[in-house]
C-alpha positions in Angstrom: 0.0 0.0 0.0 1.3 3.5 -0.8 2.8 5.3 2.2 0.9 8.1 4.0 3.3 10.6 2.3 2.4 9.2 -1.1 -1.3 9.4 -0.4 -0.9 13.0 0.7 1.0 13.7 -2.5 -1.8 12.1 -4.6 -4.3 14.4 -2.9 -2.3 17.4 -3.9 -1.8 16.1 -7.4 -5.5 15.6 -7.8 -6.1 19.3 -7.4 -3.9 20.2 -10.4 -4.5 20.4 -14.2 -2.6 18.3 -16.7 -1.9 21.4 -18.8 0.0 23.2 -16.0 1.8 20.0 -15.0 2.9 19.4 -18.6 4.3 22.9 -18.7 6.3 22.3 -15.6 7.7 19.0 -16.8 8.8 20.7 -20.0 10.7 23.3 -18.0 12.3 20.5 -16.0 13.5 18.8 -19.1 10.9 16.0 -19.2 9.2 16.7 -22.5 7.9 13.2 -23.3 5.5 12.5 -20.4 2.1 13.0 -22.0 0.2 10.0 -23.4 -1.2 10.0 -26.9 -4.5 11.7 -27.5 -5.9 8.4 -28.7 -6.2 7.4 -25.0 -9.4 9.2 -24.1 -11.5 9.3 -20.9 -14.8 7.5 -20.9 -16.1 10.5 -18.8 -14.6 13.9 -19.3 -15.8 14.9 -15.8 -13.7 12.2 -14.1 -10.2 13.0 -13.0 -7.5 10.5 -12.3 -4.6 10.9 -9.9 -2.5 8.1 -8.4 0.5 5.8 -8.5 1.0 3.5 -11.4 0.5 -0.3 -11.0 1.7 -1.8 -14.3 0.5 -4.9 -16.2 1.4 -6.1 -19.7 -0.3 -8.8 -21.8 -0.1 -10.5 -25.1 -2.5 -12.0 -27.6 -3.4 -15.7 -27.4 -5.9 -17.9 -29.3 -8.1 -20.3 -27.4 -11.0 -22.2 -29.0 -13.4 -24.8 -27.6 -11.5 -27.5 -29.6 -8.1 -26.5 -28.1 -6.5 -27.2 -24.8 -5.6 -23.8 -23.5 -2.0 -23.3 -22.4 -2.1 -22.0 -18.8 -1.2 -18.3 -18.8 1.6 -17.2 -16.5 -0.7 -15.0 -14.5 -4.3 -15.2 -13.3 -6.9 -13.0 -15.0 -7.7 -11.8 -11.4 -4.1 -10.6 -10.9 -4.9 -6.9 -11.1 -7.8 -7.2 -8.6 -5.7 -9.2 -6.2 -2.9 -6.7 -6.2 -4.9 -3.5 -6.2 -4.5 -1.2 -3.3 -5.9 2.3 -2.4 -4.0 5.0 -4.3 -3.0 2.9 -7.3 -3.8 3.4 -11.0 -4.1 0.2 -13.1 -2.0 0.7 -16.2 -2.5 -2.0 -18.8 -0.3 -2.4 -21.9 -2.7 -4.3 -24.2 0.1 -5.1 -26.7 -1.4 -5.9 -30.1 -4.9 -6.7 -28.7 -7.3 -4.4 -30.7 -10.6 -6.3 -30.4 -11.3 -7.4 -26.8 -11.8 -5.4 -23.7 -9.2 -5.2 -21.0 -11.9 -4.8 -18.3 -15.7 -4.6 -18.1 -18.2 -3.7 -15.5 -17.5 -6.4 -13.0 -13.7 -5.7 -12.9 -14.3 -2.0 -12.7 -16.6 -2.5 -9.7 -14.1 -4.7 -8.0 -11.2 -2.3 -8.7 -13.2 0.7 -7.4 -14.1 -1.1 -4.2 -10.4 -1.7 -3.5 -9.5 1.9 -3.8 -8.2 2.0 -7.3 -7.8 5.5 -8.6 -8.5 4.7 -12.2 -7.5 2.7 -15.3 -5.2 3.7 -18.2 -4.8 1.4 -21.2 -3.9 1.5 -24.8 -6.5 -1.2 -25.3 -10.3 -1.2 -25.0 -13.0 -1.7 -22.4 -16.6 -2.8 -22.4 -19.7 -2.1 -20.3 -18.7 1.5 -20.7 -21.9 2.9 -19.1 -21.4 0.7 -16.1 -17.8 1.8 -15.7 -18.9 5.4 -15.8 -21.7 4.7 -13.3 -19.3 2.9 -10.9 -17.1 6.1 -11.0 -13.8 4.5 -12.0 -11.9 7.1 -14.1 -10.9 5.3 -17.3 -8.7 6.2 -20.2 -8.7 3.8 -23.2 -8.5 3.8 -27.0 -11.8 2.1 -27.8 -15.0 0.6 -26.5 -16.1 -2.8 -27.6 -18.6 -5.5 -26.6 -15.9 -8.2 -27.2 -14.4 -10.1 -24.2 -10.6 -10.4 -24.4 -10.4 -13.5 -22.1 -10.1 -15.9 -25.1 -7.8 -13.6 -27.0 -5.4 -12.0 -24.5 -3.7 -12.8 -21.2 -1.4 -11.1 -18.6 2.3 -11.9 -19.2 4.0 -9.3 -16.8 3.0 -7.7 -13.5 4.8 -5.0 -11.7 7.3 -4.2 -14.6 7.6 -1.0 -16.6 5.4 -0.6 -19.6 5.4 1.7 -22.6 2.2 3.4 -23.9 1.9 5.6 -27.0 3.1 9.2 -26.5 1.5 12.4 -27.7 4.3 13.3 -30.1 4.9 9.8 -31.4 7.0 7.1 -29.9 6.2 5.8 -26.4 6.1 7.0 -22.8 7.8 4.8 -20.2 5.6 4.2 -17.1 7.2 2.5 -14.2 5.5 1.1 -11.1 5.5 3.9 -8.6 5.4 6.7 -11.1 2.7 9.3 -10.5 -0.1 9.9 -13.0 -2.6 12.6 -13.6 -5.5 12.5 -16.0 -8.3 14.9 -17.0 -10.3 15.9 -20.0 -7.1 17.0 -21.8 -5.2 13.7 -21.4 -2.8 11.8 -19.1 0.5 13.0 -17.8 3.1 10.6 -16.3 5.4 12.1 -13.5 8.6 10.1 -12.8 8.8 9.1 -9.2 12.1 10.7 -8.6 10.9 14.2 -9.5 7.3 13.9 -8.3 7.6 16.1 -5.3 9.5 18.8 -7.1 7.1 18.7 -10.1 4.0 18.8 -8.0 5.3 21.7 -5.9 6.2 23.7 -9.0 2.9 22.9 -10.6 1.1 24.1 -7.5 3.0 27.4 -7.7 2.2 27.8 -11.4 -1.4 27.0 -10.7 -1.6 29.7 -8.0 0.0 32.3 -10.3 -2.3 31.5 -13.1 -5.4 31.8 -10.9 -4.1 35.2 -9.7 -3.6 36.3 -13.3 -7.0 34.9 -14.4 -8.7 36.9 -11.6 -6.8 40.0 -12.8 -8.2 39.5 -16.3 -11.7 39.2 -14.9 -11.0 42.4 -13.0 -10.3 44.2 -16.3 -6.9 43.1 -17.4 -6.2 41.6 -20.8 -5.0 38.2 -22.2 -1.9 40.2 -23.2 -1.1 40.6 -19.6 -1.2 36.8 -19.1 1.2 36.2 -21.9 3.5 39.0 -20.7 3.8 37.7 -17.2 4.1 34.0 -18.0 6.8 34.5 -20.7 9.1 36.5 -18.4 12.1 34.4 -17.4 9.8 31.3 -17.4 12.7 29.1 -18.3 13.4 28.7 -14.6 11.2 26.8 -12.1 12.8 29.1 -9.4 11.1 32.0 -11.1 7.7 30.5 -10.4 8.5 30.2 -6.8 9.9 33.7 -6.6 6.8 35.2 -8.2 4.5 33.4 -5.7 6.6 34.8 -2.9 6.2 38.3 -4.3 2.5 37.9 -4.6 2.3 36.8 -0.9 4.5 39.8 0.1 2.9 42.7 -1.8 -0.5 41.3 -2.7 -2.3 40.4 -5.9 -3.4 43.9 -6.9 0.0 45.5 -6.6 1.7 42.6 -8.3 -0.6 42.8 -11.3 -0.2 46.6 -11.5 3.6 46.4 -11.4 3.7 43.7 -14.1 1.3 45.7 -16.3 3.5 48.8 -16.2 6.9 47.2 -16.6 
């Protein structure tokens, strides 16, 4: 089970937006952390935040006239291993017909505290999954059951899912993940604390600027402030400190007249 510190970090992550987090990761030199836009949420209103639990599988063919070779892992492996705070990440391999999960599995995962599902494969019982409340990102919806076509071959090992710019994004067990209507971002474990802190700072600055625009400023002001020396994460923290010291109104006025 994730440690209390990890659960607290997940709660902070869940309050952020993927857009801001992607910007921060770019500035930190991690520019290949966003999954392909083909992985879409079943429900745009559902947000996903948690720690990756990785599974990979491969195609297999089983018919009634064949004796099935025993797969290396049980089809119940994901449910058995699921713990609160984890996100089920399934690399479907070449399986493009059958569903990785359906309504029963979604209900089971949700009851065990699963934070969501991310897969480059499909799902079925989509309405039931949405009703259960399991945030799910997948590439297609199908009525087909994958149990005769696909089986788990690896558990707890890194997987690679399609990336937004082509190629793949590596996802390791323990990496943090954030998903919303814009897509899914993967945050490497070793920089998770720094990235989330920086994204929180950026989020606070952007909210301050947005309020300034609502109060009569312009979008030009937003671009002006955000492009100044934004190549440094330290700049974000410094700006937030200034806002706390002098107040939002004075900060915006000074930026506008620079």
